[in-house]
All heavy atoms as a GROMACS GRO file, in nm:
protein
  546
    1ALA      N    1   1.375   0.412  -1.520
    1ALA     CA    2   1.431   0.543  -1.490
    1ALA      C    3   1.348   0.614  -1.383
    1ALA      O    4   1.403   0.679  -1.294
    1ALA     CB    5   1.440   0.627  -1.617
    2VAL      N    6   1.215   0.602  -1.391
    2VAL     CA    7   1.129   0.668  -1.292
    2VAL      C    8   1.148   0.603  -1.155
    2VAL      O    9   1.155   0.672  -1.053
    2VAL     CB   10   0.981   0.666  -1.336
    2VAL    CG1   11   0.890   0.716  -1.225
    2VAL    CG2   12   0.962   0.751  -1.461
    3ALA      N   13   1.161   0.471  -1.151
    3ALA     CA   14   1.183   0.401  -1.023
    3ALA      C   15   1.313   0.449  -0.959
    3ALA      O   16   1.317   0.473  -0.838
    3ALA     CB   17   1.185   0.250  -1.045
    4GLU      N   18   1.418   0.464  -1.038
    4GLU     CA   19   1.544   0.514  -0.985
    4GLU      C   20   1.530   0.656  -0.932
    4GLU      O   21   1.584   0.690  -0.826
    4GLU     CB   22   1.652   0.511  -1.092
    4GLU     CG   23   1.701   0.372  -1.126
    4GLU     CD   24   1.806   0.373  -1.235
    4GLU    OE1   25   1.879   0.474  -1.251
    4GLU    OE2   26   1.816   0.271  -1.305
    5ARG      N   27   1.457   0.738  -1.004
    5ARG     CA   28   1.432   0.876  -0.960
    5ARG      C   29   1.360   0.879  -0.827
    5ARG      O   30   1.395   0.956  -0.736
    5ARG     CB   31   1.348   0.946  -1.068
    5ARG     CG   32   1.375   1.089  -1.086
    5ARG     CD   33   1.319   1.132  -1.219
    5ARG     NE   34   1.228   1.243  -1.200
    5ARG     CZ   35   1.139   1.282  -1.286
    5ARG    NH1   36   1.123   1.219  -1.399
    5ARG    NH2   37   1.063   1.384  -1.261
    6LEU      N   38   1.259   0.794  -0.814
    6LEU     CA   39   1.183   0.790  -0.689
    6LEU      C   40   1.267   0.734  -0.575
    6LEU      O   41   1.260   0.782  -0.462
    6LEU     CB   42   1.055   0.707  -0.708
    6LEU     CG   43   0.952   0.771  -0.801
    6LEU    CD1   44   0.840   0.671  -0.830
    6LEU    CD2   45   0.896   0.898  -0.741
    7ALA      N   46   1.348   0.633  -0.602
    7ALA     CA   47   1.436   0.578  -0.500
    7ALA      C   48   1.535   0.683  -0.452
    7ALA      O   49   1.564   0.693  -0.332
    7ALA     CB   50   1.509   0.455  -0.554
    8ASP      N   51   1.586   0.764  -0.545
    8ASP     CA   52   1.677   0.872  -0.508
    8ASP      C   53   1.610   0.975  -0.419
    8ASP      O   54   1.677   1.043  -0.340
    8ASP     CB   55   1.732   0.941  -0.634
    8ASP     CG   56   1.833   0.855  -0.709
    8ASP    OD1   57   1.881   0.754  -0.654
    8ASP    OD2   58   1.861   0.890  -0.826
    9LEU      N   59   1.478   0.987  -0.430
    9LEU     CA   60   1.402   1.079  -0.344
    9LEU      C   61   1.367   1.016  -0.209
    9LEU      O   62   1.306   1.080  -0.125
    9LEU     CB   63   1.272   1.122  -0.414
    9LEU     CG   64   1.289   1.214  -0.535
    9LEU    CD1   65   1.155   1.234  -0.605
    9LEU    CD2   66   1.348   1.348  -0.492
   10GLY      N   67   1.402   0.887  -0.191
   10GLY     CA   68   1.379   0.820  -0.064
   10GLY      C   69   1.259   0.728  -0.061
   10GLY      O   70   1.226   0.673   0.044
   11PHE      N   71   1.194   0.707  -0.174
   11PHE     CA   72   1.079   0.618  -0.180
   11PHE      C   73   1.125   0.473  -0.188
   11PHE      O   74   1.224   0.442  -0.255
   11PHE     CB   75   0.988   0.650  -0.299
   11PHE     CG   76   0.909   0.774  -0.283
   11PHE    CD1   77   0.961   0.897  -0.321
   11PHE    CD2   78   0.783   0.770  -0.226
   11PHE    CE1   79   0.889   1.013  -0.304
   11PHE    CE2   80   0.709   0.886  -0.209
   11PHE     CZ   81   0.762   1.007  -0.248
   12GLU      N   82   1.052   0.385  -0.123
   12GLU     CA   83   1.076   0.241  -0.133
   12GLU      C   84   0.998   0.190  -0.254
   12GLU      O   85   0.878   0.212  -0.264
   12GLU     CB   86   1.027   0.169  -0.008
   12GLU     CG   87   1.046   0.020  -0.014
   12GLU     CD   88   0.990  -0.050   0.108
   12GLU    OE1   89   0.975   0.014   0.213
   12GLU    OE2   90   0.961  -0.169   0.096
   13ILE      N   91   1.066   0.125  -0.345
   13ILE     CA   92   1.002   0.072  -0.465
   13ILE      C   93   0.963  -0.073  -0.437
   13ILE      O   94   1.048  -0.159  -0.416
   13ILE     CB   95   1.097   0.079  -0.587
   13ILE    CG1   96   1.155   0.220  -0.604
   13ILE    CG2   97   1.027   0.030  -0.712
   13ILE    CD1   98   1.052   0.330  -0.617
   14ALA      N   99   0.833  -0.099  -0.435
   14ALA     CA  100   0.784  -0.234  -0.404
   14ALA      C  101   0.783  -0.323  -0.526
   14ALA      O  102   0.824  -0.439  -0.520
   14ALA     CB  103   0.644  -0.226  -0.343
   15VAL      N  104   0.737  -0.271  -0.639
   15VAL     CA  105   0.723  -0.350  -0.761
   15VAL      C  106   0.738  -0.258  -0.882
   15VAL      O  107   0.689  -0.145  -0.880
   15VAL     CB  108   0.584  -0.418  -0.768
   15VAL    CG1  109   0.565  -0.489  -0.900
   15VAL    CG2  110   0.563  -0.513  -0.653
   16VAL      N  111   0.801  -0.310  -0.984
   16VAL     CA  112   0.804  -0.243  -1.114
   16VAL      C  113   0.745  -0.342  -1.213
   16VAL      O  114   0.790  -0.455  -1.222
   16VAL     CB  115   0.947  -0.203  -1.156
   16VAL    CG1  116   0.948  -0.145  -1.296
   16VAL    CG2  117   1.008  -0.106  -1.056
   17GLY      N  118   0.640  -0.302  -1.281
   17GLY     CA  119   0.574  -0.392  -1.375
   17GLY      C  120   0.497  -0.314  -1.480
   17GLY      O  121   0.500  -0.191  -1.484
   18GLU      N  122   0.430  -0.388  -1.564
   18GLU     CA  123   0.350  -0.329  -1.671
   18GLU      C  124   0.214  -0.283  -1.618
   18GLU      O  125   0.151  -0.352  -1.538
   18GLU     CB  126   0.326  -0.431  -1.783
   18GLU     CG  127   0.452  -0.473  -1.855
   18GLU     CD  128   0.513  -0.362  -1.937
   18GLU    OE1  129   0.437  -0.287  -2.002
   18GLU    OE2  130   0.637  -0.349  -1.935
   19ALA      N  131   0.168  -0.169  -1.665
   19ALA     CA  132   0.036  -0.118  -1.628
   19ALA      C  133  -0.071  -0.194  -1.708
   19ALA      O  134  -0.044  -0.245  -1.817
   19ALA     CB  135   0.026   0.032  -1.658
   20ALA      N  136  -0.190  -0.199  -1.652
   20ALA     CA  137  -0.301  -0.268  -1.718
   20ALA      C  138  -0.346  -0.196  -1.845
   20ALA      O  139  -0.402  -0.256  -1.935
   20ALA     CB  140  -0.418  -0.282  -1.622
   21SER      N  141  -0.320  -0.065  -1.852
   21SER     CA  142  -0.355   0.012  -1.971
   21SER      C  143  -0.252   0.123  -1.989
   21SER      O  144  -0.169   0.146  -1.903
   21SER     CB  145  -0.496   0.069  -1.959
   21SER     OG  146  -0.504   0.156  -1.849
   22THR      N  147  -0.260   0.191  -2.101
   22THR     CA  148  -0.167   0.300  -2.131
   22THR      C  149  -0.220   0.430  -2.075
   22THR      O  150  -0.338   0.462  -2.091
   22THR     CB  151  -0.148   0.311  -2.284
   22THR    OG1  152  -0.098   0.187  -2.332
   22THR    CG2  153  -0.051   0.422  -2.319
   23TYR      N  154  -0.133   0.505  -2.011
   23TYR     CA  155  -0.167   0.636  -1.956
   23TYR      C  156  -0.095   0.743  -2.035
   23TYR      O  157   0.024   0.729  -2.064
   23TYR     CB  158  -0.125   0.644  -1.808
   23TYR     CG  159  -0.215   0.566  -1.715
   23TYR    CD1  160  -0.210   0.427  -1.710
   23TYR    CD2  161  -0.305   0.631  -1.633
   23TYR    CE1  162  -0.292   0.356  -1.625
   23TYR    CE2  163  -0.388   0.561  -1.547
   23TYR     CZ  164  -0.381   0.423  -1.545
   23TYR     OH  165  -0.463   0.353  -1.461
   24GLU      N  166  -0.163   0.849  -2.069
   24GLU     CA  167  -0.100   0.961  -2.138
   24GLU      C  168  -0.004   1.033  -2.044
   24GLU      O  169   0.106   1.070  -2.085
   24GLU     CB  170  -0.205   1.059  -2.191
   24GLU     CG  171  -0.288   1.005  -2.305
   24GLU     CD  172  -0.206   0.980  -2.430
   24GLU    OE1  173  -0.117   1.060  -2.464
   24GLU    OE2  174  -0.231   0.875  -2.494
   25ARG      N  175  -0.049   1.055  -1.920
   25ARG     CA  176   0.033   1.126  -1.821
   25ARG      C  177   0.061   1.036  -1.702
   25ARG      O  178  -0.024   0.958  -1.661
   25ARG     CB  179  -0.041   1.251  -1.771
   25ARG     CG  180  -0.048   1.359  -1.879
   25ARG     CD  181  -0.093   1.493  -1.826
   25ARG     NE  182  -0.003   1.540  -1.721
   25ARG     CZ  183  -0.043   1.617  -1.619
   25ARG    NH1  184  -0.167   1.656  -1.609
   25ARG    NH2  185   0.043   1.656  -1.528
   26THR      N  186   0.180   1.050  -1.648
   26THR     CA  187   0.216   0.977  -1.527
   26THR      C  188   0.120   1.017  -1.416
   26THR      O  189   0.090   1.136  -1.398
   26THR     CB  190   0.362   1.006  -1.490
   26THR    OG1  191   0.444   0.963  -1.599
   26THR    CG2  192   0.402   0.935  -1.362
   27THR      N  193   0.072   0.918  -1.343
   27THR     CA  194  -0.031   0.942  -1.241
   27THR      C  195   0.011   0.878  -1.109
   27THR      O  196   0.056   0.763  -1.106
   27THR     CB  197  -0.166   0.885  -1.287
   27THR    OG1  198  -0.200   0.941  -1.414
   27THR    CG2  199  -0.276   0.916  -1.188
   28VAL      N  200  -0.005   0.954  -1.002
   28VAL     CA  201   0.020   0.905  -0.867
   28VAL      C  202  -0.115   0.873  -0.806
   28VAL      O  203  -0.203   0.960  -0.799
   28VAL     CB  204   0.094   1.011  -0.782
   28VAL    CG1  205   0.123   0.957  -0.644
   28VAL    CG2  206   0.221   1.057  -0.852
   29PHE      N  207  -0.133   0.749  -0.762
   29PHE     CA  208  -0.258   0.705  -0.701
   29PHE      C  209  -0.238   0.686  -0.551
   29PHE      O  210  -0.136   0.632  -0.508
   29PHE     CB  211  -0.303   0.571  -0.761
   29PHE     CG  212  -0.343   0.579  -0.905
   29PHE    CD1  213  -0.260   0.531  -1.005
   29PHE    CD2  214  -0.465   0.633  -0.942
   29PHE    CE1  215  -0.296   0.536  -1.138
   29PHE    CE2  216  -0.503   0.639  -1.075
   29PHE     CZ  217  -0.418   0.591  -1.173
   30TRP      N  218  -0.334   0.729  -0.471
   30TRP     CA  219  -0.331   0.702  -0.328
   30TRP      C  220  -0.430   0.590  -0.298
   30TRP      O  221  -0.534   0.578  -0.360
   30TRP     CB  222  -0.359   0.826  -0.245
   30TRP     CG  223  -0.501   0.876  -0.247
   30TRP    CD1  224  -0.605   0.830  -0.171
   30TRP    CD2  225  -0.554   0.981  -0.328
   30TRP    NE1  226  -0.720   0.900  -0.200
   30TRP    CE2  227  -0.692   0.994  -0.298
   30TRP    CE3  228  -0.501   1.065  -0.424
   30TRP    CZ2  229  -0.773   1.086  -0.358
   30TRP    CZ3  230  -0.582   1.157  -0.484
   30TRP    CH2  231  -0.717   1.166  -0.450
   31SER      N  232  -0.391   0.506  -0.200
   31SER     CA  233  -0.473   0.389  -0.165
   31SER      C  234  -0.570   0.414  -0.051
   31SER      O  235  -0.666   0.340  -0.035
   31SER     CB  236  -0.382   0.271  -0.128
   31SER     OG  237  -0.306   0.234  -0.241
   32SER      N  238  -0.541   0.516   0.031
   32SER     CA  239  -0.628   0.548   0.144
   32SER      C  240  -0.615   0.696   0.176
   32SER      O  241  -0.524   0.763   0.127
   32SER     CB  242  -0.588   0.465   0.267
   32SER     OG  243  -0.463   0.511   0.316
   33GLU      N  244  -0.705   0.744   0.256
   33GLU     CA  245  -0.698   0.886   0.295
   33GLU      C  246  -0.566   0.917   0.365
   33GLU      O  247  -0.514   1.027   0.355
   33GLU     CB  248  -0.816   0.923   0.385
   33GLU     CG  249  -0.944   0.943   0.308
   33GLU     CD  250  -0.935   1.052   0.201
   33GLU    OE1  251  -0.882   1.162   0.229
   33GLU    OE2  252  -0.980   1.027   0.089
   34ASP      N  253  -0.508   0.819   0.435
   34ASP     CA  254  -0.380   0.839   0.504
   34ASP      C  255  -0.266   0.868   0.406
   34ASP      O  256  -0.168   0.932   0.443
   34ASP     CB  257  -0.344   0.717   0.589
   34ASP     CG  258  -0.436   0.700   0.708
   34ASP    OD1  259  -0.505   0.797   0.747
   34ASP    OD2  260  -0.440   0.589   0.763
   35SER      N  261  -0.276   0.818   0.285
   35SER     CA  262  -0.168   0.838   0.188
   35SER      C  263  -0.200   0.946   0.083
   35SER      O  264  -0.118   0.975  -0.003
   35SER     CB  265  -0.134   0.706   0.119
   35SER     OG  266  -0.246   0.654   0.051
   36ARG      N  267  -0.316   1.005   0.094
   36ARG     CA  268  -0.358   1.106  -0.004
   36ARG      C  269  -0.265   1.226  -0.009
   36ARG      O  270  -0.224   1.272  -0.116
   36ARG     CB  271  -0.501   1.150   0.027
   36ARG     CG  272  -0.557   1.246  -0.072
   36ARG     CD  273  -0.700   1.280  -0.036
   36ARG     NE  274  -0.761   1.360  -0.140
   36ARG     CZ  275  -0.888   1.386  -0.148
   36ARG    NH1  276  -0.972   1.337  -0.057
   36ARG    NH2  277  -0.936   1.459  -0.245
   37GLN      N  278  -0.227   1.278   0.106
   37GLN     CA  279  -0.142   1.396   0.111
   37GLN      C  280  -0.004   1.368   0.051
   37GLN      O  281   0.049   1.450  -0.025
   37GLN     CB  282  -0.127   1.445   0.255
   37GLN     CG  283  -0.046   1.573   0.266
   37GLN     CD  284  -0.040   1.626   0.407
   37GLN    OE1  285  -0.104   1.574   0.498
   37GLN    NE2  286   0.037   1.730   0.427
   38ALA      N  287   0.053   1.252   0.080
   38ALA     CA  288   0.184   1.216   0.023
   38ALA      C  289   0.176   1.205  -0.128
   38ALA      O  290   0.266   1.251  -0.200
   38ALA     CB  291   0.234   1.086   0.084
   39ALA      N  292   0.069   1.144  -0.178
   39ALA     CA  293   0.051   1.129  -0.322
   39ALA      C  294   0.040   1.266  -0.389
   39ALA      O  295   0.101   1.291  -0.493
   39ALA     CB  296  -0.072   1.044  -0.353
   40ARG      N  297  -0.036   1.355  -0.328
   40ARG     CA  298  -0.053   1.490  -0.384
   40ARG      C  299   0.079   1.566  -0.385
   40ARG      O  300   0.111   1.635  -0.482
   40ARG     CB  301  -0.157   1.568  -0.306
   40ARG     CG  302  -0.296   1.525  -0.338
   40ARG     CD  303  -0.398   1.606  -0.261
   40ARG     NE  304  -0.530   1.564  -0.303
   40ARG     CZ  305  -0.628   1.647  -0.325
   40ARG    NH1  306  -0.614   1.774  -0.304
   40ARG    NH2  307  -0.745   1.600  -0.364
   41ALA      N  308   0.156   1.553  -0.278
   41ALA     CA  309   0.285   1.623  -0.270
   41ALA      C  310   0.381   1.572  -0.377
   41ALA      O  311   0.450   1.652  -0.443
   41ALA     CB  312   0.345   1.606  -0.131
   42LEU      N  313   0.386   1.442  -0.396
   42LEU     CA  314   0.474   1.385  -0.499
   42LEU      C  315   0.430   1.430  -0.638
   42LEU      O  316   0.513   1.473  -0.719
   42LEU     CB  317   0.475   1.232  -0.490
   42LEU     CG  318   0.554   1.160  -0.598
   42LEU    CD1  319   0.701   1.201  -0.593
   42LEU    CD2  320   0.538   1.010  -0.584
   43ALA      N  321   0.302   1.422  -0.665
   43ALA     CA  322   0.251   1.462  -0.796
   43ALA      C  323   0.281   1.609  -0.823
   43ALA      O  324   0.322   1.646  -0.934
   43ALA     CB  325   0.101   1.435  -0.805
   44GLN      N  326   0.263   1.692  -0.724
   44GLN     CA  327   0.289   1.835  -0.742
   44GLN      C  328   0.438   1.859  -0.766
   44GLN      O  329   0.474   1.937  -0.854
   44GLN     CB  330   0.242   1.913  -0.620
   44GLN     CG  331   0.260   2.063  -0.635
   44GLN     CD  332   0.202   2.139  -0.518
   44GLN    OE1  333   0.184   2.084  -0.409
   44GLN    NE2  334   0.175   2.266  -0.539
   45ARG      N  335   0.522   1.792  -0.692
   45ARG     CA  336   0.666   1.812  -0.704
   45ARG      C  337   0.717   1.777  -0.845
   45ARG      O  338   0.806   1.843  -0.897
   45ARG     CB  339   0.738   1.726  -0.601
   45ARG     CG  340   0.888   1.736  -0.607
   45ARG     CD  341   0.954   1.658  -0.498
   45ARG     NE  342   1.096   1.677  -0.502
   45ARG     CZ  343   1.177   1.639  -0.409
   45ARG    NH1  344   1.131   1.578  -0.301
   45ARG    NH2  345   1.307   1.658  -0.420
   46LEU      N  346   0.660   1.671  -0.904
   46LEU     CA  347   0.709   1.623  -1.033
   46LEU      C  348   0.615   1.655  -1.149
   46LEU      O  349   0.634   1.606  -1.260
   46LEU     CB  350   0.736   1.472  -1.024
   46LEU     CG  351   0.844   1.436  -0.922
   46LEU    CD1  352   0.856   1.286  -0.906
   46LEU    CD2  353   0.978   1.496  -0.961
   47ASP      N  354   0.513   1.736  -1.122
   47ASP     CA  355   0.416   1.778  -1.224
   47ASP      C  356   0.345   1.659  -1.289
   47ASP      O  357   0.336   1.648  -1.410
   47ASP     CB  358   0.483   1.865  -1.331
   47ASP     CG  359   0.381   1.938  -1.417
   47ASP    OD1  360   0.271   1.970  -1.366
   47ASP    OD2  361   0.410   1.962  -1.536
   48TRP      N  362   0.298   1.568  -1.203
   48TRP     CA  363   0.222   1.450  -1.247
   48TRP      C  364   0.078   1.466  -1.203
   48TRP      O  365   0.044   1.551  -1.121
   48TRP     CB  366   0.280   1.323  -1.185
   48TRP     CG  367   0.416   1.284  -1.235
   48TRP    CD1  368   0.476   1.323  -1.351
   48TRP    CD2  369   0.508   1.197  -1.169
   48TRP    NE1  370   0.599   1.264  -1.362
   48TRP    CE2  371   0.622   1.187  -1.252
   48TRP    CE3  372   0.507   1.127  -1.049
   48TRP    CZ2  373   0.733   1.109  -1.219
   48TRP    CZ3  374   0.616   1.050  -1.016
   48TRP    CH2  375   0.728   1.041  -1.100
   49ARG      N  376  -0.009   1.382  -1.256
   49ARG     CA  377  -0.150   1.379  -1.214
   49ARG      C  378  -0.159   1.306  -1.082
   49ARG      O  379  -0.071   1.228  -1.045
   49ARG     CB  380  -0.234   1.304  -1.318
   49ARG     CG  381  -0.245   1.378  -1.450
   49ARG     CD  382  -0.341   1.309  -1.546
   49ARG     NE  383  -0.475   1.319  -1.491
   49ARG     CZ  384  -0.557   1.216  -1.472
   49ARG    NH1  385  -0.523   1.095  -1.506
   49ARG    NH2  386  -0.678   1.234  -1.423
   50VAL      N  387  -0.271   1.323  -1.013
   50VAL     CA  388  -0.297   1.252  -0.887
   50VAL      C  389  -0.443   1.211  -0.885
   50VAL      O  390  -0.530   1.283  -0.935
   50VAL     CB  391  -0.258   1.340  -0.766
   50VAL    CG1  392  -0.344   1.463  -0.756
   50VAL    CG2  393  -0.263   1.259  -0.637
   51ALA      N  394  -0.468   1.092  -0.830
   51ALA     CA  395  -0.605   1.040  -0.826
   51ALA      C  396  -0.615   0.928  -0.723
   51ALA      O  397  -0.513   0.869  -0.685
   51ALA     CB  398  -0.645   0.987  -0.963
   52PRO      N  399  -0.737   0.898  -0.678
   52PRO     CA  400  -0.754   0.781  -0.591
   52PRO      C  401  -0.725   0.653  -0.669
   52PRO      O  402  -0.748   0.648  -0.791
   52PRO     CB  403  -0.900   0.788  -0.548
   52PRO     CG  404  -0.966   0.878  -0.645
   52PRO     CD  405  -0.862   0.967  -0.703
   53ALA      N  406  -0.672   0.553  -0.603
   53ALA     CA  407  -0.637   0.427  -0.669
   53ALA      C  408  -0.760   0.354  -0.719
   53ALA      O  409  -0.860   0.343  -0.648
   53ALA     CB  410  -0.560   0.337  -0.573
   54PRO      N  411  -0.753   0.302  -0.841
   54PRO     CA  412  -0.863   0.219  -0.891
   54PRO      C  413  -0.864   0.085  -0.818
   54PRO      O  414  -0.766   0.048  -0.751
   54PRO     CB  415  -0.831   0.202  -1.040
   54PRO     CG  416  -0.685   0.228  -1.052
   54PRO     CD  417  -0.649   0.321  -0.941
   55ALA      N  418  -0.971   0.012  -0.830
   55ALA     CA  419  -0.990  -0.112  -0.755
   55ALA      C  420  -0.885  -0.218  -0.784
   55ALA      O  421  -0.859  -0.304  -0.699
   55ALA     CB  422  -1.129  -0.169  -0.784
   56ASN      N  423  -0.820  -0.213  -0.900
   56ASN     CA  424  -0.724  -0.318  -0.934
   56ASN      C  425  -0.586  -0.298  -0.871
   56ASN      O  426  -0.500  -0.385  -0.884
   56ASN     CB  427  -0.710  -0.332  -1.086
   56ASN     CG  428  -0.647  -0.209  -1.150
   56ASN    OD1  429  -0.676  -0.096  -1.111
   56ASN    ND2  430  -0.564  -0.231  -1.249
   57LEU      N  431  -0.564  -0.187  -0.800
   57LEU     CA  432  -0.436  -0.166  -0.733
   57LEU      C  433  -0.443  -0.207  -0.587
   57LEU      O  434  -0.543  -0.185  -0.520
   57LEU     CB  435  -0.394  -0.018  -0.743
   57LEU     CG  436  -0.360   0.031  -0.883
   57LEU    CD1  437  -0.322   0.178  -0.880
   57LEU    CD2  438  -0.247  -0.051  -0.944
   58SER      N  439  -0.335  -0.266  -0.539
   58SER     CA  440  -0.328  -0.316  -0.402
   58SER      C  441  -0.346  -0.205  -0.300
   58SER      O  442  -0.286  -0.098  -0.311
   58SER     CB  443  -0.192  -0.382  -0.379
   58SER     OG  444  -0.173  -0.412  -0.243
   59ARG      N  445  -0.425  -0.230  -0.199
   59ARG     CA  446  -0.444  -0.133  -0.090
   59ARG      C  447  -0.332  -0.142   0.012
   59ARG      O  448  -0.318  -0.056   0.098
   59ARG     CB  449  -0.580  -0.156  -0.020
   59ARG     CG  450  -0.699  -0.132  -0.112
   59ARG     CD  451  -0.703   0.013  -0.158
   59ARG     NE  452  -0.819   0.041  -0.237
   59ARG     CZ  453  -0.815   0.077  -0.364
   59ARG    NH1  454  -0.702   0.086  -0.426
   59ARG    NH2  455  -0.924   0.104  -0.430
   60SER      N  456  -0.247  -0.246   0.003
   60SER     CA  457  -0.136  -0.258   0.098
   60SER      C  458  -0.019  -0.167   0.060
   60SER      O  459   0.071  -0.147   0.140
   60SER     CB  460  -0.089  -0.403   0.107
   60SER     OG  461  -0.033  -0.446  -0.016
   61VAL      N  462  -0.022  -0.112  -0.060
   61VAL     CA  463   0.079  -0.015  -0.104
   61VAL      C  464   0.014   0.123  -0.096
   61VAL      O  465  -0.086   0.147  -0.163
   61VAL     CB  466   0.126  -0.046  -0.248
   61VAL    CG1  467   0.222   0.060  -0.298
   61VAL    CG2  468   0.186  -0.185  -0.256
   62PRO      N  469   0.068   0.212  -0.014
   62PRO     CA  470   0.001   0.341   0.006
   62PRO      C  471  -0.005   0.430  -0.117
   62PRO      O  472  -0.104   0.498  -0.141
   62PRO     CB  473   0.082   0.408   0.117
   62PRO     CG  474   0.182   0.312   0.164
   62PRO     CD  475   0.184   0.196   0.072
   63VAL      N  476   0.104   0.434  -0.195
   63VAL     CA  477   0.112   0.522  -0.311
   63VAL      C  478   0.161   0.442  -0.431
   63VAL      O  479   0.261   0.371  -0.421
   63VAL     CB  480   0.208   0.641  -0.284
   63VAL    CG1  481   0.227   0.726  -0.408
   63VAL    CG2  482   0.157   0.726  -0.170
   64HIS      N  483   0.091   0.452  -0.542
   64HIS     CA  484   0.130   0.388  -0.666
   64HIS      C  485   0.163   0.496  -0.768
   64HIS      O  486   0.094   0.597  -0.776
   64HIS     CB  487   0.012   0.306  -0.724
   64HIS     CG  488  -0.038   0.198  -0.637
   64HIS    ND1  489   0.003   0.069  -0.649
   64HIS    CD2  490  -0.126   0.201  -0.533
   64HIS    CE1  491  -0.060  -0.006  -0.558
   64HIS    NE2  492  -0.138   0.073  -0.487
   65VAL      N  493   0.266   0.472  -0.847
   65VAL     CA  494   0.299   0.561  -0.958
   65VAL      C  495   0.287   0.480  -1.086
   65VAL      O  496   0.355   0.379  -1.103
   65VAL     CB  497   0.440   0.620  -0.945
   65VAL    CG1  498   0.476   0.705  -1.068
   65VAL    CG2  499   0.453   0.703  -0.818
   66VAL      N  500   0.200   0.523  -1.174
   66VAL     CA  501   0.185   0.459  -1.304
   66VAL      C  502   0.246   0.554  -1.407
   66VAL      O  503   0.199   0.667  -1.423
   66VAL     CB  504   0.037   0.429  -1.336
   66VAL    CG1  505   0.024   0.369  -1.476
   66VAL    CG2  506  -0.022   0.335  -1.233
   67VAL      N  507   0.352   0.507  -1.470
   67VAL     CA  508   0.427   0.592  -1.562
   67VAL      C  509   0.351   0.602  -1.695
   67VAL      O  510   0.312   0.502  -1.755
   67VAL     CB  511   0.568   0.534  -1.586
   67VAL    CG1  512   0.646   0.620  -1.685
   67VAL    CG2  513   0.642   0.523  -1.453
   68GLY      N  514   0.333   0.725  -1.736
   68GLY     CA  515   0.263   0.752  -1.861
   68GLY      C  516   0.356   0.777  -1.977
   68GLY      O  517   0.480   0.777  -1.961
   69LEU      N  518   0.299   0.804  -2.090
   69LEU     CA  519   0.376   0.832  -2.211
   69LEU      C  520   0.462   0.958  -2.196
   69LEU      O  521   0.564   0.972  -2.263
   69LEU     CB  522   0.283   0.845  -2.330
   69LEU     CG  523   0.204   0.719  -2.366
   69LEU    CD1  524   0.104   0.749  -2.478
   69LEU    CD2  525   0.295   0.604  -2.403
   70ASP      N  526   0.422   1.049  -2.108
   70ASP     CA  527   0.497   1.171  -2.086
   70ASP      C  528   0.635   1.146  -2.024
   70ASP      O  529   0.725   1.226  -2.037
   70ASP     CB  530   0.419   1.270  -2.000
   70ASP     CG  531   0.385   1.216  -1.861
   70ASP    OD1  532   0.369   1.094  -1.846
   70ASP    OD2  533   0.372   1.297  -1.768
   71GLU      N  534   0.652   1.032  -1.958
   71GLU     CA  535   0.781   0.998  -1.895
   71GLU      C  536   0.851   0.886  -1.971
   71GLU      O  537   0.961   0.848  -1.935
   71GLU     CB  538   0.761   0.954  -1.749
   71GLU     CG  539   0.718   1.064  -1.657
   71GLU     CD  540   0.829   1.161  -1.624
   71GLU    OE1  541   0.949   1.126  -1.636
   71GLU    OE2  542   0.797   1.275  -1.585
   72GLY      N  543   0.784   0.828  -2.069
   72GLY     CA  544   0.839   0.711  -2.137
   72GLY      C  545   0.917   0.745  -2.256
   72GLY      O  546   0.992   0.682  -2.315
   0.00000   0.00000   0.00000
């Protein structure tokens, strides 16, 4: 459902899969300083958390959304 919502907003969905751990709140991660502003804008628009991407997320994807229990 979240992927469809993001696609409707114009985002390209690269992958939908299971997160490595459970998140209480949906979190938008940025992969580089170039994508930080976009991640913050998305998080603010949808009232999600925002943070720099952890090492296990691909740097070739600028913005990652990890769906938390708040959206599940």
